[in-house]
C-alpha positions, 0 to 999 in steps of 0.5 A: 762107179756103178756096178749094177750090171754086174753080179754080186760075185763080180762086185765082190771081186772088184772090191777085193782087187781094189783093196789089194791095189790100194796096198801097193798103189802108184808109188810102189809101181814108180819105185819098181820102174825107177829101180829097173825091177819088176812088180814081183811082190804084187804079182805074187800077192795077186797070184796067192789070192787067185786073181792071176788065174781067175780065167783058167780051168779049175782042174789046172788050179785056175778060178774057172772064170773067164775074161770077164773076171780077169778084165776086172782084176786088171782094171781095178789094179790099174785104177789103183795105179799099179796095173800088171801088163803081163796079165794081158799076155800070160794068162789072157792070151797064152793061158787061153790058147793053151787051155782051148787048144793045147794037148793034155801034156801042154796043159799040165805043163803050163796052166798050173804055173800060169794060174799060180803065177810061178810061170809066165809066158810072153806072146810074139806076133808083131814083126818089123815088116808085117805091122798090122798085116798079120798075113805078111808074117815071115817067121816060118817053121819047117819040119825036119822029117828025119827027127820030127822037130820044127825049125823056126826062123824069123824076127819079132819086135815089140814083144813084152816081158821076154826077159822074165817069161819062161817061154814065148808063144811065137806065131809062125807060119807053116806050109800047107802040104796041099796048097803050098800056102803059108798058114799061121801056127803057134809054138812054145819057145822056152826062153833059153832055147838055142838060137832064140835071141833077144835085144832090148828096145829102149822106150820112152814108156815108163813101165816095168815090162821091157820091150824086145826084138827077137831073132829066131835063127833055126830054133829047133823045137820038139814036135810037141812045141806046136800048140793045137792043130797045125791046120786050125790056123786063124781060129787058134790065133784069134782065140788069143787076140780077142782076149788081148783086145779085151784086156787092153781095154781093161788096162786103158780103163784102169789108167783112165780111172786113176788119172781121173781120180787124181784130177777130181781130187785136185779140183775139189781142193785147189782154190785159185779164186773164191771156190775150188776150181772144180766148181767152174764148168770149164774144169768140171764138164771135161772131167764129167765127159771123161767119166761118161766116156769111161763108163761107155767103154766099159759097157762095150768091154763087158759085152765083149767079155761076155760074148767071148766067155759064151763061146761066140768068137765072131761076135766077140771079135767085133765087140773086142775091137770096139771096146779096145778103141773106145777104151783107148780113146777114153784113156787118152782123153782122161789123161790129157784132161787130168794133166790140164786140170793140174796145170804145172802140177800135172807135169811133176813127178809128185802127182804121177800123171806126166808119165801116163801121157806116153802110156796112154798112147800105147793103148791106141797103138797096140795091139792093133791100131785104131785105123785097123779097127775102123777098117774091120768095122767098116768092111766086116760090120757095115759091108763096105769094100776093103781099102787094102 
């Protein structure tokens, strides 16, 4: 992989994280999943080396970098076969939102733990009846005027890692006193808060991070559970969603690279006729195309990360959506081609590619569908009328 467009610091970070990933690898992650456990050892080692909080402010124990650095960490761990999905949620979404908009007390309470890996946060936005339409979110927060507390009621679905997270950053809506309209707000809900219930959703996806449906039944929260300004609305929400898209791209690229490396290694060694199968264009060309697609998607991801880290939220929004779509498509194609390259071996547990068939589809579906990204580009970038 070419890294000439990256700084020496970024190249060094890639190499260091790749070395960590190599120590664990796909076999480690497969064992964790089989044992219904969590990759605690890898998470702790990554934290100890400063990788989990590389994007968080130095004053709170972070590395002082940005999403560009954090995306490198996730991509390289994925390329080694042991990605950490909670990196997308905990330091990238929740850590970023709190660092940008949290109170001093919220920053002191959460950022050091998020940076050193001793605390994690989940992120709850998706709802059963809202899907891609965040304007239909029905989880509402009302203020108890007598106590100043917030009361949250609603449901969330497909929320990752709630069982291990110390708290979940919940996207709810409050009523605007001036207009009566509902506006999005974010609340920190500790895991064991009364009225905050979770139910595991059984998935075909083989991953250590479990998915949950959440029910909030008049969950009472103190006034300081609200993150940022009650009137900031979408600005704060998208401060977390753009890093989520960039990190999903990194997750996809890592998976794609892992699958492609397995296929290339196999194609070099497997001989059916007189030469390795990789000498035949029917095998070589699709793998070459997969590599090209991965490299192109990374360029867009790097652009999105740079725009975001420079504070260009609007520009980052467009690029992050494009990067997520391009990386997800590259991932699906790379995994499919890798399985086909190995033939029957591609479906065995030994080679570890079959489980990626399901995993690669996740990137196309979450956190936003490719169709909604195309909607965004068609009317935001091209100026075409909205279809919804």
